[in-house]
C-alpha positions as CSV (number, residue, x, y, z in Angstrom):
1,X,74.2,-14.0,45.3
2,X,74.9,-11.7,42.4
3,X,72.3,-9.4,40.8
4,X,69.8,-11.1,38.4
5,X,70.7,-11.9,34.9
6,X,68.2,-12.2,32.0
7,X,67.6,-15.8,30.7
8,X,66.3,-16.5,27.2
9,X,63.8,-19.4,27.8
10,X,62.1,-20.9,24.7
11,X,59.1,-21.8,27.0
12,X,58.5,-18.2,28.0
13,X,57.3,-15.8,25.3
14,X,57.4,-12.1,25.3
15,X,59.9,-11.6,28.0
16,X,63.3,-12.8,29.4
17,X,62.9,-14.2,32.9
18,X,65.5,-13.6,35.6
19,X,68.0,-16.1,36.9
20,X,70.5,-15.9,39.8
21,X,74.0,-17.0,40.5
22,X,74.3,-18.1,44.1
23,X,77.8,-18.2,45.5
24,X,79.3,-20.3,48.3
25,X,82.9,-20.4,49.6
26,X,84.9,-21.0,52.7
27,X,88.1,-19.0,53.4
28,X,91.0,-20.7,51.6
29,X,88.7,-23.1,49.9
30,X,87.1,-23.4,46.5
31,X,84.3,-21.1,45.2
32,X,81.0,-22.7,44.1
33,X,78.5,-20.9,42.0
34,X,75.1,-22.3,41.3
35,X,72.5,-21.1,38.8
36,X,68.9,-21.0,39.9
37,X,65.8,-19.4,38.5
38,X,64.7,-18.3,41.9
39,X,66.0,-16.1,44.7
40,X,63.8,-17.7,47.4
41,X,64.8,-19.8,50.4
42,X,64.6,-23.1,48.4
43,X,68.1,-22.9,46.7
44,X,69.8,-22.1,50.0
45,X,68.0,-24.9,51.8
46,X,68.9,-27.4,49.2
47,X,72.6,-26.5,49.1
48,X,73.1,-26.0,52.9
49,X,70.8,-28.8,54.1
50,X,72.4,-30.4,57.2
51,X,75.1,-27.7,57.4
52,X,76.0,-26.6,60.9
53,X,78.2,-23.6,61.5
54,X,78.4,-20.0,60.6
55,X,77.6,-18.2,57.3
56,X,78.4,-14.6,56.5
57,X,76.0,-12.7,54.3
58,X,74.3,-9.4,53.8
59,X,70.9,-8.7,55.2
60,X,68.8,-10.3,52.5
61,X,65.8,-11.8,54.1
62,X,66.2,-15.3,52.9
63,X,69.6,-15.6,54.7
64,X,68.0,-14.5,57.9
65,X,65.1,-17.0,57.4
66,X,67.6,-19.8,56.8
67,X,69.5,-18.9,60.0
68,X,66.2,-18.9,62.0
69,X,64.9,-22.1,60.6
70,X,68.0,-24.4,60.4
71,X,69.2,-25.7,63.7
72,X,73.0,-25.3,64.2
73,X,73.4,-22.6,61.7
74,X,74.3,-19.0,62.7
75,X,74.6,-15.9,60.5
76,X,77.0,-13.0,60.9
77,X,76.9,-9.8,58.9
78,X,79.1,-7.8,56.6
79,X,80.4,-4.4,57.5
80,X,81.2,-3.6,53.9
81,X,77.5,-3.5,53.1
82,X,77.0,-1.0,56.0
83,X,79.9,1.1,54.8
84,X,78.5,1.4,51.3
85,X,75.3,2.9,52.7
86,X,77.1,5.5,54.8
87,X,79.3,6.3,51.8
88,X,76.1,7.1,49.9
89,X,75.1,9.5,52.7
90,X,78.6,11.0,52.5
91,X,78.2,11.8,48.9
92,X,75.2,14.0,49.9
93,X,77.6,16.0,52.2
94,X,75.9,14.8,55.4
95,X,78.3,15.6,58.3
96,X,77.3,12.7,60.5
97,X,78.2,10.3,57.6
98,X,81.8,11.5,58.0
99,X,81.9,10.4,61.6
100,X,80.4,6.9,60.8
101,X,82.9,6.4,58.0
102,X,85.8,7.4,60.3
103,X,84.7,4.9,63.0
104,X,84.3,2.1,60.4
105,X,87.7,2.9,59.1
106,X,89.1,2.4,62.7
107,X,87.6,-1.0,62.7
108,X,89.2,-1.9,59.4
109,X,92.6,-0.6,60.7
110,X,92.3,-3.1,63.6
111,X,91.8,-5.9,61.0
112,X,94.7,-4.7,58.9
113,X,97.0,-4.7,62.0
114,X,95.7,-8.1,63.2
115,X,95.9,-9.9,59.8
116,X,99.4,-11.1,60.0
117,X,99.3,-12.0,63.7
118,X,98.5,-15.4,65.2
119,X,94.9,-16.4,65.7
120,X,95.2,-15.8,69.5
121,X,96.9,-12.4,69.1
122,X,94.3,-11.4,66.5
123,X,91.5,-12.2,68.9
124,X,93.1,-10.3,71.8
125,X,93.6,-7.2,69.6
126,X,90.0,-7.3,68.5
127,X,88.6,-7.7,72.0
128,X,90.8,-4.9,73.3
129,X,90.0,-2.3,70.7
130,X,86.9,-3.1,68.7
131,X,84.0,-3.3,71.3
132,X,84.3,0.3,72.3
133,X,84.1,1.5,68.7
134,X,81.1,-0.7,68.0
135,X,79.3,0.6,71.2
136,X,80.0,4.2,70.0
137,X,78.6,3.4,66.6
138,X,75.5,1.9,68.0
139,X,74.9,4.8,70.5
140,X,75.3,7.4,67.7
141,X,73.0,5.5,65.4
142,X,70.3,5.1,68.1
143,X,70.5,8.8,68.9
144,X,70.1,9.9,65.3
145,X,67.4,7.4,64.2
146,X,64.5,9.4,65.8
147,X,65.5,12.7,64.1
148,X,66.4,11.6,60.6
149,X,63.9,10.9,57.9
150,X,63.5,7.1,57.7
151,X,63.5,7.1,53.9
152,X,66.5,9.4,53.5
153,X,69.9,8.1,52.6
154,X,71.1,8.5,56.2
155,X,67.9,7.1,57.6
156,X,68.3,4.0,55.5
157,X,71.9,3.6,56.5
158,X,71.2,3.9,60.2
159,X,68.2,1.5,60.0
160,X,70.3,-1.1,58.2
161,X,73.1,-0.8,60.7
162,X,70.9,-1.1,63.8
163,X,68.9,-4.0,62.3
164,X,72.1,-5.8,61.5
165,X,74.1,-4.8,64.6
166,X,74.1,-8.2,66.4
167,X,75.0,-10.0,63.2
168,X,77.7,-7.4,62.4
169,X,79.6,-7.9,65.7
170,X,79.4,-11.7,65.3
171,X,82.9,-11.8,63.8
172,X,84.2,-10.9,67.3
173,X,83.2,-14.4,68.6
174,X,85.9,-16.2,66.6
175,X,89.3,-15.1,65.3
176,X,88.7,-17.1,62.1
177,X,85.8,-14.9,61.1
178,X,86.2,-11.9,58.9
179,X,84.7,-8.4,59.4
180,X,83.0,-8.6,56.0
181,X,82.5,-11.0,53.1
182,X,84.7,-9.1,50.6
183,X,86.8,-12.2,50.0
184,X,83.9,-13.8,48.1
185,X,82.7,-10.5,46.7
186,X,86.1,-10.1,45.1
187,X,86.2,-13.7,43.9
188,X,83.0,-13.5,42.0
189,X,83.5,-10.0,40.6
190,X,84.2,-11.6,37.1
191,X,80.6,-12.8,37.0
192,X,79.4,-9.2,37.4
193,X,81.8,-7.9,34.7
194,X,80.8,-10.7,32.4
195,X,77.1,-10.0,32.9
196,X,77.6,-6.4,31.6
197,X,79.2,-7.8,28.4
198,X,77.1,-10.8,27.5
199,X,73.8,-9.2,28.8
200,X,71.8,-12.5,29.0
201,X,72.1,-16.2,29.3
202,X,70.9,-17.9,26.1
203,X,69.1,-20.8,27.6
204,X,68.2,-22.1,31.1
205,X,70.6,-25.0,30.6
206,X,73.4,-22.6,29.8
207,X,72.9,-21.0,33.3
208,X,74.0,-24.3,34.9
209,X,77.0,-24.5,32.5
210,X,78.0,-20.9,33.2
211,X,78.0,-21.6,36.9
212,X,80.2,-24.6,36.5
213,X,82.7,-22.7,34.3
214,X,82.8,-19.7,36.7
215,X,83.3,-22.1,39.7
216,X,86.3,-23.7,38.1
217,X,87.9,-20.4,36.9
218,X,87.3,-18.5,40.1
219,X,88.6,-21.4,42.2
220,X,91.7,-21.4,40.1
221,X,92.1,-17.7,40.6
222,X,91.8,-18.0,44.4
223,X,94.5,-20.7,44.4
224,X,96.9,-18.8,42.2
225,X,96.5,-21.3,39.3
226,X,96.7,-20.1,35.7
227,X,93.2,-21.0,34.4
228,X,94.5,-21.6,30.8
229,X,97.2,-24.0,32.0
230,X,94.7,-25.8,34.3
231,X,92.1,-26.3,31.6
232,X,94.6,-27.3,28.9
233,X,95.9,-30.0,31.2
234,X,92.6,-31.2,32.6
235,X,90.9,-31.4,29.2
236,X,93.8,-33.4,27.9
237,X,93.7,-35.8,30.7
238,X,90.0,-36.2,31.2
239,X,89.4,-38.9,28.5
240,X,91.8,-41.3,30.2
241,X,90.9,-40.6,33.9
242,X,88.7,-43.0,35.8
243,X,85.6,-41.6,37.4
244,X,87.0,-42.5,40.8
245,X,90.0,-40.3,40.1
246,X,88.2,-37.2,39.0
247,X,88.7,-35.5,42.4
248,X,92.4,-35.3,41.6
249,X,91.7,-32.9,38.8
250,X,89.8,-30.4,40.9
251,X,91.7,-27.1,41.5
252,X,92.3,-27.9,45.2
253,X,94.2,-31.1,44.3
254,X,95.5,-30.4,40.8
255,X,99.2,-30.2,40.2
256,X,100.7,-28.8,37.0
257,X,102.4,-31.3,34.7
258,X,106.1,-31.7,35.1
259,X,108.4,-30.5,32.3
260,X,109.3,-34.1,31.3
261,X,105.6,-35.1,30.8
262,X,104.7,-32.1,28.8
């Protein structure tokens, strides 16, 4: 979920309410964004109703609530969110932050080394080298927690890490899992850039339309499809396509027109 965006609602006077873009994606699949006026559990429950499997998120409470309430659903954490907090402590010249950043860097080097290996080899490499680093991180954080100010930058980083520890090491269970959710973070970065430029959504209905447009464009980007070429072709073909054939125009199934068909 991206940070909130202001929405101009004709039914609300004197202020611009907030709206939210919720994002969903599977590795290698399309990216789906949905606009909702709420950041509560309800949008997640509606979208993921009946889903069984693993989701990867930050520590926002609604994700934890969903995992605890929905049978068959498990949540794993994101190391990038932890790293950001220790980087904040590093900017304050806190020596212990250097140690944490170095250990986290070692975990990422394992992932870099394993990325091009087979699934089985990736899992072996992780199991051989990562658990000891994670154990050292946990021990250091537990030792520091009683002696740092809870509201300090380091205190907040340590608390976040310890609270999320079990979720953070969840990626070690399956070689298909990632150490963080940077794949989706990178995919939906255009929504954050756009929000800084257009500042607000002009109507609640436009929020839904924006989510659809972003879903299409970001899914094209993930699949290496030129969005302009894709939209030009799809919009040309739409009037003559049967509703039962619409799926063939989705980014996952679309093929560029051949030269002889224009």
